[in-house]
MARZAMAR-889398 format. One record per residue (C-alpha): residue number from 1; residue in one letter; y, x, z. Coordinates in Angstrom, 2 decimals. Layout:
N
+-----+-----+---------+---------+---------+
:   n : res :       v :       u :       w :
+-----+-----+---------+---------+---------+
: NUM :   A :       Y :       X :       Z :
...
+-----+-----+---------+---------+---------+
***
This chain:
389
+-----+-----+---------+---------+---------+
:   n : res :       v :       u :       w :
+-----+-----+---------+---------+---------+
:   1 :   M :  -20.34 :   12.02 :    5.79 :
:   2 :   R :  -21.28 :   15.41 :    4.36 :
:   3 :   A :  -20.98 :   14.06 :    0.82 :
:   4 :   L :  -17.60 :   12.53 :    1.62 :
:   5 :   R :  -16.27 :   15.74 :    3.12 :
:   6 :   E :  -17.52 :   17.71 :    0.13 :
:   7 :   Q :  -15.60 :   15.40 :   -2.20 :
:   8 :   Q :  -12.47 :   15.86 :   -0.10 :
:   9 :   R :  -12.88 :   19.64 :   -0.12 :
:  10 :   A :  -13.35 :   19.69 :   -3.89 :
:  11 :   A :  -10.32 :   17.46 :   -4.39 :
:  12 :   R :   -8.18 :   19.71 :   -2.20 :
:  13 :   E :   -9.23 :   22.87 :   -4.01 :
:  14 :   Q :   -8.62 :   21.20 :   -7.37 :
:  15 :   Q :   -5.03 :   20.72 :   -6.20 :
:  16 :   G :   -4.83 :   24.47 :   -5.58 :
:  17 :   L :   -4.78 :   24.07 :   -1.78 :
:  18 :   Q :   -6.97 :   26.65 :   -0.07 :
:  19 :   T :   -6.27 :   25.67 :    3.54 :
:  20 :   T :   -7.53 :   22.47 :    5.16 :
:  21 :   I :   -5.28 :   19.50 :    5.93 :
:  22 :   A :   -6.14 :   18.84 :    9.58 :
:  23 :   N :   -4.21 :   20.52 :   12.36 :
:  24 :   G :   -6.96 :   20.32 :   14.96 :
:  25 :   D :   -9.84 :   17.88 :   15.36 :
:  26 :   A :   -8.98 :   15.01 :   12.99 :
:  27 :   L :  -11.10 :   12.41 :   14.81 :
:  28 :   E :   -9.68 :   13.35 :   18.20 :
:  29 :   I :   -6.12 :   13.15 :   16.82 :
:  30 :   A :   -6.78 :    9.81 :   15.11 :
:  31 :   L :   -8.30 :    8.25 :   18.23 :
:  32 :   A :   -5.42 :    9.59 :   20.34 :
:  33 :   S :   -2.98 :    7.96 :   17.94 :
:  34 :   A :   -4.85 :    4.64 :   18.21 :
:  35 :   E :   -4.87 :    4.92 :   22.00 :
:  36 :   R :   -1.13 :    5.61 :   22.04 :
:  37 :   R :   -0.50 :    2.51 :   19.90 :
:  38 :   E :   -2.46 :    0.39 :   22.40 :
:  39 :   R :   -0.83 :    2.00 :   25.42 :
:  40 :   E :    2.70 :    1.37 :   24.15 :
:  41 :   A :    2.03 :   -2.32 :   23.45 :
:  42 :   V :    3.41 :   -4.86 :   25.93 :
:  43 :   L :    1.37 :   -7.93 :   26.87 :
:  44 :   R :    3.28 :  -11.13 :   27.62 :
:  45 :   G :    1.12 :  -14.21 :   28.01 :
:  46 :   D :   -0.98 :  -14.65 :   24.87 :
:  47 :   L :    1.10 :  -12.25 :   22.76 :
:  48 :   V :    1.15 :   -8.48 :   22.31 :
:  49 :   F :    4.58 :   -7.02 :   21.61 :
:  50 :   S :    4.65 :   -3.76 :   19.67 :
:  51 :   P :    8.06 :   -2.20 :   20.22 :
:  52 :   P :   10.55 :   -2.62 :   18.87 :
:  53 :   F :   10.05 :   -5.46 :   16.37 :
:  54 :   F :    6.59 :   -7.00 :   16.10 :
:  55 :   K :    4.33 :   -9.37 :   18.01 :
:  56 :   Y :    0.66 :  -10.31 :   17.60 :
:  57 :   P :   -1.83 :  -12.71 :   19.22 :
:  58 :   V :   -3.58 :  -10.90 :   22.09 :
:  59 :   R :   -7.12 :  -11.88 :   21.09 :
:  60 :   T :   -6.95 :  -10.80 :   17.45 :
:  61 :   E :   -4.91 :   -7.68 :   18.23 :
:  62 :   R :   -7.63 :   -6.50 :   20.61 :
:  63 :   L :  -10.17 :   -7.16 :   17.84 :
:  64 :   R :   -8.05 :   -5.06 :   15.48 :
:  65 :   W :   -7.73 :   -2.24 :   18.01 :
:  66 :   A :  -11.50 :   -2.15 :   18.47 :
:  67 :   R :  -12.16 :   -2.36 :   14.73 :
:  68 :   T :   -9.70 :    0.49 :   14.07 :
:  69 :   R :  -11.56 :    2.76 :   16.49 :
:  70 :   D :  -14.88 :    1.74 :   14.94 :
:  71 :   I :  -13.68 :    2.62 :   11.43 :
:  72 :   L :  -12.46 :    6.03 :   12.62 :
:  73 :   Q :  -15.69 :    6.82 :   14.48 :
:  74 :   R :  -17.80 :    5.49 :   11.63 :
:  75 :   T :  -16.19 :    7.90 :    9.18 :
:  76 :   S :  -15.80 :   10.76 :   11.67 :
:  77 :   P :  -12.98 :   12.44 :    9.68 :
:  78 :   G :  -13.26 :   16.11 :    8.90 :
:  79 :   P :  -10.90 :   19.01 :    8.19 :
:  80 :   D :   -9.33 :   17.43 :    5.09 :
:  81 :   E :   -7.92 :   14.41 :    6.93 :
:  82 :   D :   -4.59 :   14.03 :    8.70 :
:  83 :   G :   -5.65 :   12.19 :   11.87 :
:  84 :   V :   -2.33 :   10.43 :   12.50 :
:  85 :   Y :   -2.08 :    9.28 :    8.89 :
:  86 :   L :   -5.71 :    8.14 :    8.82 :
:  87 :   E :   -5.22 :    6.01 :   11.93 :
:  88 :   M :   -2.44 :    4.08 :   10.16 :
:  89 :   I :   -4.70 :    3.50 :    7.15 :
:  90 :   A :   -7.61 :    2.53 :    9.40 :
:  91 :   R :   -5.46 :   -0.09 :   11.12 :
:  92 :   Q :   -4.85 :   -1.81 :    7.77 :
:  93 :   A :   -8.55 :   -1.56 :    6.92 :
:  94 :   A :   -9.34 :   -3.07 :   10.32 :
:  95 :   S :   -7.07 :   -6.01 :    9.49 :
:  96 :   I :   -9.17 :   -6.66 :    6.38 :
:  97 :   E :  -12.47 :   -6.17 :    8.17 :
:  98 :   V :  -11.63 :   -8.67 :   10.91 :
:  99 :   I :  -11.23 :  -11.33 :    8.21 :
: 100 :   L :  -14.26 :  -10.25 :    6.16 :
: 101 :   R :  -16.48 :  -10.18 :    9.22 :
: 102 :   Q :  -14.93 :  -13.45 :   10.48 :
: 103 :   A :  -14.75 :  -11.67 :   13.83 :
: 104 :   H :  -11.90 :  -13.96 :   14.91 :
: 105 :   T :  -14.07 :  -17.09 :   14.54 :
: 106 :   D :  -17.29 :  -18.41 :   16.05 :
: 107 :   H :  -19.09 :  -18.03 :   12.72 :
: 108 :   A :  -19.50 :  -14.32 :   12.02 :
: 109 :   N :  -20.26 :  -13.32 :    8.42 :
: 110 :   L :  -23.40 :  -11.23 :    8.93 :
: 111 :   R :  -23.62 :  -10.08 :    5.30 :
: 112 :   C :  -20.07 :   -8.75 :    5.31 :
: 113 :   Q :  -20.70 :   -7.15 :    8.70 :
: 114 :   Q :  -23.62 :   -5.22 :    7.22 :
: 115 :   I :  -21.52 :   -4.08 :    4.26 :
: 116 :   C :  -18.58 :   -3.00 :    6.43 :
: 117 :   D :  -20.89 :   -1.09 :    8.78 :
: 118 :   R :  -21.91 :    1.10 :    5.82 :
: 119 :   L :  -18.40 :    1.61 :    4.47 :
: 120 :   L :  -16.62 :    4.93 :    5.03 :
: 121 :   L :  -12.84 :    4.94 :    4.70 :
: 122 :   A :  -11.13 :    8.17 :    3.73 :
: 123 :   T :   -7.96 :    9.58 :    2.27 :
: 124 :   L :   -8.22 :   12.12 :   -0.53 :
: 125 :   P :   -5.89 :   15.14 :   -0.37 :
: 126 :   V :   -4.76 :   14.56 :   -3.96 :
: 127 :   L :   -1.30 :   13.75 :   -5.20 :
: 128 :   D :   -2.00 :   11.39 :   -8.10 :
: 129 :   S :   -1.68 :    7.59 :   -7.84 :
: 130 :   S :   -5.36 :    6.73 :   -7.46 :
: 131 :   A :   -7.58 :    4.75 :   -5.13 :
: 132 :   C :  -11.27 :    4.12 :   -5.66 :
: 133 :   A :  -14.43 :    2.55 :   -4.28 :
: 134 :   R :  -17.83 :    4.03 :   -5.01 :
: 135 :   R :  -21.39 :    3.86 :   -3.78 :
: 136 :   H :  -23.27 :    6.79 :   -2.26 :
: 137 :   G :  -26.88 :    5.86 :   -1.61 :
: 138 :   D :  -26.85 :    3.02 :    0.89 :
: 139 :   F :  -23.23 :    3.68 :    1.83 :
: 140 :   Y :  -19.87 :    2.87 :    0.26 :
: 141 :   F :  -16.78 :    5.04 :    0.05 :
: 142 :   V :  -13.25 :    3.65 :   -0.06 :
: 143 :   Q :  -10.99 :    6.58 :   -0.88 :
: 144 :   I :   -7.21 :    6.33 :   -0.95 :
: 145 :   S :   -5.02 :    8.96 :   -2.61 :
: 146 :   A :   -2.42 :   10.37 :   -0.26 :
: 147 :   G :   -0.09 :   10.57 :   -3.26 :
: 148 :   L :   -0.23 :    6.84 :   -3.97 :
: 149 :   I :    0.57 :    5.80 :   -0.41 :
: 150 :   E :    3.33 :    8.38 :   -0.02 :
: 151 :   F :    5.04 :    7.46 :   -3.30 :
: 152 :   A :    4.86 :    3.74 :   -2.47 :
: 153 :   Y :    6.47 :    4.51 :    0.90 :
: 154 :   Q :    9.30 :    6.50 :   -0.66 :
: 155 :   A :    9.92 :    3.76 :   -3.23 :
: 156 :   S :    9.93 :    1.21 :   -0.39 :
: 157 :   K :   12.57 :    3.26 :    1.40 :
: 158 :   A :   14.85 :    3.24 :   -1.67 :
: 159 :   V :   14.37 :   -0.51 :   -2.04 :
: 160 :   V :   15.06 :   -1.44 :    1.59 :
: 161 :   L :   18.15 :    0.78 :    1.71 :
: 162 :   S :   19.57 :   -1.13 :   -1.26 :
: 163 :   W :   19.49 :   -4.48 :    0.60 :
: 164 :   K :   22.64 :   -5.89 :    2.19 :
: 165 :   P :   22.58 :   -6.21 :    6.00 :
: 166 :   V :   24.00 :   -9.48 :    7.29 :
: 167 :   P :   24.30 :  -10.94 :   10.81 :
: 168 :   A :   20.88 :  -11.97 :   12.07 :
: 169 :   A :   20.12 :  -15.57 :   12.89 :
: 170 :   A :   19.52 :  -16.60 :   16.50 :
: 171 :   G :   16.30 :  -15.03 :   17.76 :
: 172 :   A :   16.01 :  -12.63 :   14.81 :
: 173 :   A :   16.27 :   -8.86 :   15.13 :
: 174 :   F :   17.60 :   -8.27 :   11.61 :
: 175 :   S :   18.54 :  -10.00 :    8.40 :
: 176 :   F :   19.21 :   -8.86 :    4.84 :
: 177 :   K :   20.33 :  -10.39 :    1.57 :
: 178 :   C :   18.18 :   -9.20 :   -1.33 :
: 179 :   E :   19.40 :  -11.10 :   -4.38 :
: 180 :   P :   20.35 :   -8.97 :   -7.43 :
: 181 :   D :   24.08 :   -9.46 :   -6.85 :
: 182 :   D :   23.68 :   -8.26 :   -3.26 :
: 183 :   V :   21.78 :   -5.17 :   -4.38 :
: 184 :   Q :   24.40 :   -4.38 :   -7.03 :
: 185 :   E :   27.13 :   -4.71 :   -4.40 :
: 186 :   V :   25.33 :   -2.26 :   -2.09 :
: 187 :   L :   24.80 :    0.23 :   -4.91 :
: 188 :   A :   28.43 :    0.00 :   -6.00 :
: 189 :   A :   29.48 :    1.06 :   -2.51 :
: 190 :   N :   26.72 :    3.64 :   -2.01 :
: 191 :   P :   24.46 :    4.81 :   -4.88 :
: 192 :   M :   22.24 :    6.79 :   -2.50 :
: 193 :   P :   19.20 :    4.45 :   -2.91 :
: 194 :   L :   19.33 :    5.05 :   -6.67 :
: 195 :   M :   19.49 :    8.80 :   -6.17 :
: 196 :   L :   16.63 :    8.66 :   -3.68 :
: 197 :   L :   14.40 :    6.80 :   -6.15 :
: 198 :   R :   15.36 :    9.11 :   -9.01 :
: 199 :   M :   14.69 :   12.27 :   -7.01 :
: 200 :   T :   11.39 :   10.86 :   -5.75 :
: 201 :   I :   10.17 :   10.00 :   -9.26 :
: 202 :   E :   11.30 :   13.33 :  -10.71 :
: 203 :   N :    9.70 :   15.31 :   -7.92 :
: 204 :   Y :    6.47 :   13.39 :   -8.44 :
: 205 :   L :    6.44 :   13.79 :  -12.23 :
: 206 :   F :    7.44 :   17.43 :  -12.49 :
: 207 :   N :    6.45 :   19.01 :   -9.15 :
: 208 :   G :    3.53 :   16.78 :   -8.20 :
: 209 :   L :    5.11 :   15.93 :   -4.83 :
: 210 :   P :    5.56 :   12.18 :   -4.25 :
: 211 :   R :    8.69 :   12.42 :   -2.15 :
: 212 :   A :   12.33 :   13.48 :   -2.38 :
: 213 :   V :   13.81 :   16.19 :   -0.21 :
: 214 :   G :   16.97 :   16.29 :    1.87 :
: 215 :   Y :   16.96 :   12.67 :    2.99 :
: 216 :   S :   16.67 :   11.66 :    6.65 :
: 217 :   P :   14.79 :    8.53 :    7.82 :
: 218 :   P :   16.68 :    5.27 :    7.25 :
: 219 :   P :   18.90 :    3.85 :   10.03 :
: 220 :   S :   17.20 :    1.86 :   12.77 :
: 221 :   N :   18.18 :   -1.59 :   11.43 :
: 222 :   Y :   16.18 :   -0.85 :    8.26 :
: 223 :   Q :   13.04 :    0.22 :   10.11 :
: 224 :   A :   11.55 :   -3.26 :   10.55 :
: 225 :   P :   11.60 :   -4.34 :    6.87 :
: 226 :   L :   10.45 :   -0.86 :    5.84 :
: 227 :   T :    7.54 :   -0.94 :    8.31 :
: 228 :   L :    6.59 :   -4.44 :    7.18 :
: 229 :   L :    6.62 :   -3.55 :    3.49 :
: 230 :   T :    4.74 :   -0.28 :    4.05 :
: 231 :   A :    1.97 :   -2.04 :    5.98 :
: 232 :   S :    1.69 :   -4.68 :    3.24 :
: 233 :   N :    1.46 :   -1.99 :    0.56 :
: 234 :   E :   -1.30 :   -0.13 :    2.39 :
: 235 :   R :   -3.20 :   -3.31 :    3.22 :
: 236 :   F :   -3.26 :   -4.53 :   -0.39 :
: 237 :   V :   -4.45 :   -1.17 :   -1.75 :
: 238 :   I :   -7.25 :   -1.05 :    0.83 :
: 239 :   A :   -8.16 :   -4.72 :    0.40 :
: 240 :   H :   -8.43 :   -4.26 :   -3.36 :
: 241 :   E :  -10.90 :   -1.38 :   -2.93 :
: 242 :   Y :  -12.87 :   -3.33 :   -0.32 :
: 243 :   C :  -13.20 :   -6.08 :   -2.93 :
: 244 :   H :  -14.65 :   -3.61 :   -5.43 :
: 245 :   T :  -17.14 :   -2.64 :   -2.71 :
: 246 :   L :  -18.11 :   -6.30 :   -2.31 :
: 247 :   H :  -18.68 :   -6.57 :   -6.07 :
: 248 :   D :  -21.00 :   -3.56 :   -5.88 :
: 249 :   A :  -22.82 :   -4.55 :   -2.70 :
: 250 :   L :  -23.33 :   -8.18 :   -3.74 :
: 251 :   D :  -24.16 :   -7.32 :   -7.38 :
: 252 :   I :  -21.41 :   -9.57 :   -8.75 :
: 253 :   V :  -21.17 :   -9.34 :  -12.54 :
: 254 :   H :  -18.39 :  -10.89 :  -14.63 :
: 255 :   G :  -18.68 :  -11.96 :  -18.24 :
: 256 :   G :  -16.52 :  -10.73 :  -21.10 :
: 257 :   N :  -14.70 :   -7.49 :  -20.39 :
: 258 :   S :  -16.41 :   -7.02 :  -17.04 :
: 259 :   M :  -14.22 :   -4.06 :  -16.03 :
: 260 :   H :  -11.02 :   -6.04 :  -16.50 :
: 261 :   S :  -12.54 :   -9.18 :  -15.01 :
: 262 :   E :  -13.50 :   -7.30 :  -11.88 :
: 263 :   E :   -9.95 :   -5.94 :  -11.56 :
: 264 :   F :   -8.45 :   -9.42 :  -11.76 :
: 265 :   A :  -11.04 :  -10.81 :   -9.34 :
: 266 :   S :  -10.44 :   -7.96 :   -6.87 :
: 267 :   D :   -6.68 :   -8.55 :   -7.08 :
: 268 :   V :   -7.07 :  -12.25 :   -6.29 :
: 269 :   L :   -9.55 :  -11.79 :   -3.45 :
: 270 :   A :   -7.39 :   -9.00 :   -2.02 :
: 271 :   F :   -4.40 :  -11.38 :   -2.14 :
: 272 :   H :   -6.32 :  -13.90 :   -0.05 :
: 273 :   L :   -7.48 :  -11.24 :    2.43 :
: 274 :   V :   -3.93 :   -9.93 :    2.84 :
: 275 :   A :   -2.47 :  -13.43 :    3.27 :
: 276 :   E :   -5.17 :  -14.54 :    5.71 :
: 277 :   S :   -4.97 :  -11.37 :    7.80 :
: 278 :   G :   -1.18 :  -11.65 :    7.85 :
: 279 :   H :   -1.43 :  -15.23 :    9.11 :
: 280 :   Q :   -4.18 :  -14.69 :   11.68 :
: 281 :   L :   -3.34 :  -11.21 :   12.98 :
: 282 :   D :    0.39 :  -10.73 :   12.34 :
: 283 :   L :    1.83 :  -14.27 :   12.60 :
: 284 :   L :    3.49 :  -13.80 :    9.21 :
: 285 :   P :    4.09 :  -16.37 :    6.48 :
: 286 :   P :    2.45 :  -15.54 :    3.13 :
: 287 :   N :    5.70 :  -14.64 :    1.40 :
: 288 :   L :    6.16 :  -11.77 :    3.86 :
: 289 :   S :    2.56 :  -10.63 :    4.28 :
: 290 :   T :    1.94 :  -10.45 :    0.50 :
: 291 :   Q :    5.05 :   -8.50 :   -0.50 :
: 292 :   G :    2.94 :   -5.38 :   -1.04 :
: 293 :   V :    0.68 :   -7.23 :   -3.51 :
: 294 :   Y :    3.51 :   -7.39 :   -6.03 :
: 295 :   F :    5.26 :   -4.21 :   -4.94 :
: 296 :   V :    2.30 :   -1.84 :   -5.36 :
: 297 :   L :    1.61 :   -3.07 :   -8.88 :
: 298 :   T :    5.30 :   -2.72 :   -9.77 :
: 299 :   V :    5.21 :    0.85 :   -8.41 :
: 300 :   L :    2.26 :    1.61 :  -10.69 :
: 301 :   D :    4.02 :    0.04 :  -13.67 :
: 302 :   I :    7.13 :    2.16 :  -13.12 :
: 303 :   L :    4.96 :    5.27 :  -12.90 :
: 304 :   R :    3.30 :    4.25 :  -16.17 :
: 305 :   Q :    6.67 :    3.82 :  -17.84 :
: 306 :   A :    7.97 :    7.11 :  -16.44 :
: 307 :   L :    4.95 :    9.02 :  -17.78 :
: 308 :   D :    5.47 :    7.39 :  -21.18 :
: 309 :   L :    9.14 :    8.44 :  -21.21 :
: 310 :   V :    8.22 :   12.08 :  -20.67 :
: 311 :   R :    5.27 :   12.10 :  -23.06 :
: 312 :   F :    6.54 :    9.89 :  -25.87 :
: 313 :   G :   10.28 :    9.54 :  -25.36 :
: 314 :   A :    9.97 :    5.79 :  -24.72 :
: 315 :   A :    7.93 :    3.41 :  -22.61 :
: 316 :   R :    5.20 :    1.85 :  -24.69 :
: 317 :   N :    4.60 :   -1.90 :  -24.63 :
: 318 :   D :    2.63 :   -2.28 :  -21.40 :
: 319 :   Q :   -0.09 :    0.19 :  -22.34 :
: 320 :   P :   -2.37 :    0.13 :  -19.28 :
: 321 :   F :   -3.84 :    3.06 :  -17.43 :
: 322 :   V :   -7.26 :    3.86 :  -18.89 :
: 323 :   G :   -9.88 :    1.36 :  -17.70 :
: 324 :   Y :   -7.37 :   -1.13 :  -16.27 :
: 325 :   P :   -5.84 :   -4.34 :  -17.66 :
: 326 :   P :   -2.07 :   -4.38 :  -18.35 :
: 327 :   I :   -0.11 :   -4.54 :  -15.12 :
: 328 :   S :    2.05 :   -7.39 :  -16.43 :
: 329 :   Q :   -1.10 :   -9.51 :  -16.73 :
: 330 :   R :   -2.23 :   -8.59 :  -13.23 :
: 331 :   L :    1.19 :   -9.54 :  -11.83 :
: 332 :   Q :    1.16 :  -12.84 :  -13.71 :
: 333 :   V :   -2.29 :  -13.72 :  -12.36 :
: 334 :   L :   -1.12 :  -12.96 :   -8.81 :
: 335 :   R :    2.07 :  -14.97 :   -9.18 :
: 336 :   E :    0.01 :  -17.93 :  -10.35 :
: 337 :   C :   -2.41 :  -17.33 :   -7.48 :
: 338 :   Y :    0.46 :  -17.65 :   -5.00 :
: 339 :   R :    1.76 :  -20.84 :   -6.54 :
: 340 :   K :   -1.69 :  -22.44 :   -6.66 :
: 341 :   T :   -2.74 :  -21.51 :   -3.13 :
: 342 :   V :    0.55 :  -21.55 :   -1.19 :
: 343 :   T :    3.30 :  -23.60 :   -2.84 :
: 344 :   T :    5.21 :  -24.20 :   -6.05 :
: 345 :   E :    8.19 :  -25.56 :   -4.11 :
: 346 :   D :   11.40 :  -23.64 :   -3.45 :
: 347 :   N :   11.07 :  -23.92 :    0.32 :
: 348 :   D :   10.64 :  -21.53 :    3.26 :
: 349 :   D :    7.21 :  -20.49 :    1.97 :
: 350 :   S :    8.19 :  -20.05 :   -1.68 :
: 351 :   I :    7.21 :  -16.94 :   -3.60 :
: 352 :   R :   10.82 :  -15.73 :   -3.85 :
: 353 :   A :   10.68 :  -13.66 :   -0.65 :
: 354 :   A :    7.33 :  -12.16 :   -1.67 :
: 355 :   L :    8.92 :  -10.89 :   -4.89 :
: 356 :   F :   12.15 :   -9.50 :   -3.38 :
: 357 :   P :   10.89 :   -5.90 :   -2.94 :
: 358 :   A :    9.21 :   -5.75 :   -6.37 :
: 359 :   N :   12.23 :   -7.29 :   -8.10 :
: 360 :   T :   14.60 :   -4.90 :   -6.32 :
: 361 :   L :   12.49 :   -1.93 :   -7.42 :
: 362 :   S :   12.57 :   -3.17 :  -11.02 :
: 363 :   L :   16.36 :   -3.51 :  -10.78 :
: 364 :   L :   16.73 :    0.05 :   -9.47 :
: 365 :   W :   14.49 :    1.35 :  -12.24 :
: 366 :   K :   16.52 :   -0.47 :  -14.91 :
: 367 :   R :   19.71 :    1.00 :  -13.48 :
: 368 :   L :   18.24 :    4.49 :  -13.75 :
: 369 :   L :   17.22 :    3.86 :  -17.36 :
: 370 :   D :   20.66 :    2.48 :  -18.20 :
: 371 :   D :   22.19 :    5.63 :  -16.70 :
: 372 :   G :   20.35 :    7.82 :  -19.25 :
: 373 :   L :   17.36 :    8.91 :  -17.21 :
: 374 :   A :   15.06 :    9.30 :  -20.22 :
: 375 :   A :   17.37 :   11.74 :  -22.00 :
: 376 :   S :   17.51 :   14.01 :  -18.97 :
: 377 :   W :   13.71 :   14.31 :  -19.03 :
: 378 :   R :   13.41 :   15.30 :  -22.68 :
: 379 :   G :   11.42 :   18.51 :  -23.13 :
: 380 :   R :   10.31 :   18.80 :  -19.50 :
: 381 :   T :    6.67 :   19.51 :  -18.56 :
: 382 :   L :    4.68 :   17.19 :  -16.35 :
: 383 :   S :    2.91 :   18.49 :  -13.27 :
: 384 :   R :   -0.80 :   19.09 :  -13.75 :
: 385 :   V :   -1.34 :   16.22 :  -11.29 :
: 386 :   W :   -0.95 :   13.91 :  -14.28 :
: 387 :   E :   -3.49 :   15.55 :  -16.58 :
: 388 :   G :   -5.86 :   12.90 :  -17.89 :
: 389 :   I :   -3.86 :   10.02 :  -16.36 :
+-----+-----+---------+---------+---------+
***
């Protein structure tokens, strides 16, 4: 814990921030947030209803509540953690741990239990788009950049606001049409989602802040899809880093380009963990629970292209971030993973719904490029957040 807190302190000071992040005791705040989530839930029979939109099986939701508290207490967050924010991240980590530990079955995975018990989850007070897993003695750190999660959230907001609300089917709380023609129709009537995405990207590139300013939260009918996509984004990022931890702890070595092979393997295993946790804990079909799998990688690809535009005047042909395989290859592997493990049919479980958020984000990005975005960035200086990235 001391080593983890020292890394957080060093990261904060490297950002030029001299004051700590926490506003009070971070662990106390995080546990209070978890308790409030449990207190506000409504039990009806064998389901837990989390107002205003979601429902979960009672048994697995109680497992997730307990696992969330365990993750928070295990890490015992210090002065460079936002307790409320960490509780949200810990809930997604708990979703992954329930599946890894097989806590919802009668056949617990003792090896994964031992690994998880020595894993410390933390956010880093840095604004770049990173996440990492590393070993420290007999323990493992999974560290998530606050910048990555915040930027993914802001991009999610722009995407959801560009969908077309339609009357909900019987028993449904909301419904949207997300095909390209629907998105174009929404943008023709109100270009605000485009402006939100543009301002968010520009603020991130040139000021180092992964959010736009001057925009209020989306209307209430957009909250459910935004919450769903945000949770999926966070869960995939965390699951991917847990998978790197498993590679380290179990001494798994891949042939060929082992660094790239491990990335692909971690993507695929994370896909399965996200899909399984969505099914068991959230009662979601795979094409909803895995939306973040494709969305997060598309977010990273757009950031890559944006950095290229500023540095070189044009986006290079899928040049990857240093040490990573091209994102287009990672997306292709994960699309094939879906089709092989879920369905190739165009039915209710088809991959189309899983790709709606990522495809909408790509459409918004193309619209910005077509509107002359690159020319407006010519000669501008990137924030120091992007040095070495």
